[in-house]
C-alpha positions in Angstrom: 47.6 166.4 139.1 50.6 167.2 141.2 51.3 164.8 144.1 52.1 166.2 147.5 55.8 166.8 147.7 56.0 167.1 143.9 58.1 165.0 141.5 61.0 164.8 143.9 58.8 162.9 146.4 57.8 160.4 143.7 61.4 159.7 142.8 62.3 159.3 146.4 59.5 156.8 146.9 60.7 154.9 143.8 64.3 154.9 145.0 63.2 153.5 148.4 61.2 150.8 146.7 64.0 149.5 144.6 66.8 150.0 147.2 66.4 146.5 148.6 67.0 145.0 145.2 70.1 147.2 144.7 71.4 145.8 148.0 70.7 142.3 146.8 72.5 143.0 143.6 75.6 144.3 145.5 75.6 141.0 147.5 75.3 138.9 144.4 79.1 138.4 144.1 79.9 137.9 147.8 79.4 138.9 151.4 79.6 142.5 152.6 79.1 144.4 155.8 76.6 147.2 156.2 79.1 150.1 155.8 80.5 148.6 152.6 77.0 148.6 151.2 76.4 152.2 152.2 79.6 153.3 150.6 78.9 151.4 147.4 75.4 152.8 147.2 76.7 156.3 147.8 79.2 155.9 145.0 76.3 155.0 142.7 74.6 158.1 141.3 71.4 159.1 143.2 71.5 156.0 145.5 73.1 157.8 148.4 71.8 156.3 151.7 72.9 156.2 155.3 73.5 153.5 157.9 70.2 154.6 159.4 68.4 153.5 156.3 70.5 150.4 155.5 70.3 148.6 158.9 66.5 148.4 159.0 66.5 147.4 155.3 69.0 144.6 156.0 66.9 143.5 159.0 63.9 143.2 156.7 65.9 141.3 154.1 67.1 138.9 156.8 63.5 138.3 158.1 62.4 137.8 154.5 65.1 135.1 154.2 66.8 136.9 151.3 70.1 137.4 153.2 71.9 135.5 155.9 74.4 137.0 158.4 77.5 135.9 160.1 79.8 137.8 162.6 83.5 138.0 161.7 86.4 139.5 163.5 87.7 142.8 162.1 91.4 143.7 161.9 90.5 147.4 162.5 87.9 147.3 165.3 85.0 145.3 166.7 83.5 142.3 164.9 81.4 143.0 161.8 78.1 141.4 160.7 78.5 140.3 157.1 75.5 139.8 154.9 75.3 137.1 152.2 72.6 136.6 149.5 70.6 133.4 150.1 69.1 131.2 147.4 65.7 132.8 147.9 67.4 136.2 147.7 68.9 135.2 144.3 65.5 134.2 143.1 63.9 137.5 144.3 66.6 139.4 142.6 66.2 137.5 139.4 62.4 137.9 139.5 62.9 141.7 140.1 65.4 142.0 137.2 62.9 140.4 134.8 60.1 142.6 135.9 62.3 145.7 136.1 63.3 145.4 132.4 59.6 145.4 131.3 58.7 148.2 133.8 61.6 150.4 132.7 60.9 149.9 129.1 57.2 150.8 129.5 58.0 153.9 131.5 60.7 155.0 129.0 58.2 154.6 126.2 55.6 156.7 128.0 58.2 159.4 128.9 59.5 159.6 125.3 56.1 160.2 123.8 
C-alpha cells in the first residue's frame, strides 16, 4: 500500500515529529536564539527548516515547559529571545534518546531484511 504523498510524505512527517527533539538537543549545551537554531538545523543534512517552522515549535516547547526564554540585547540589532533547555526538557530529551535508540534499531532491522 502506498500512502498519499508517497514515501517522501512519510519521511517529512517523521522529520516533523522528531524536529522538536533535535531542537532540544541543540539547546543541551547552552542557550540559543531562533535564527541560530534554524542555521544549525539547516547545516545538518535533511533537517533544513525555516523561521516559520521554528517559531511555532519553540512556542509549543515553551508551553510544554521544556524550554524557558529570556530577552537579551543584541550588538547588531534589536533584542533577541534566547531559549534555554529546562530540567523537564532535559528529561524529555533523555526519554526520547532512550526510545529513539530502540525505535531506530527496530526499523533498521526491518529495512535490512
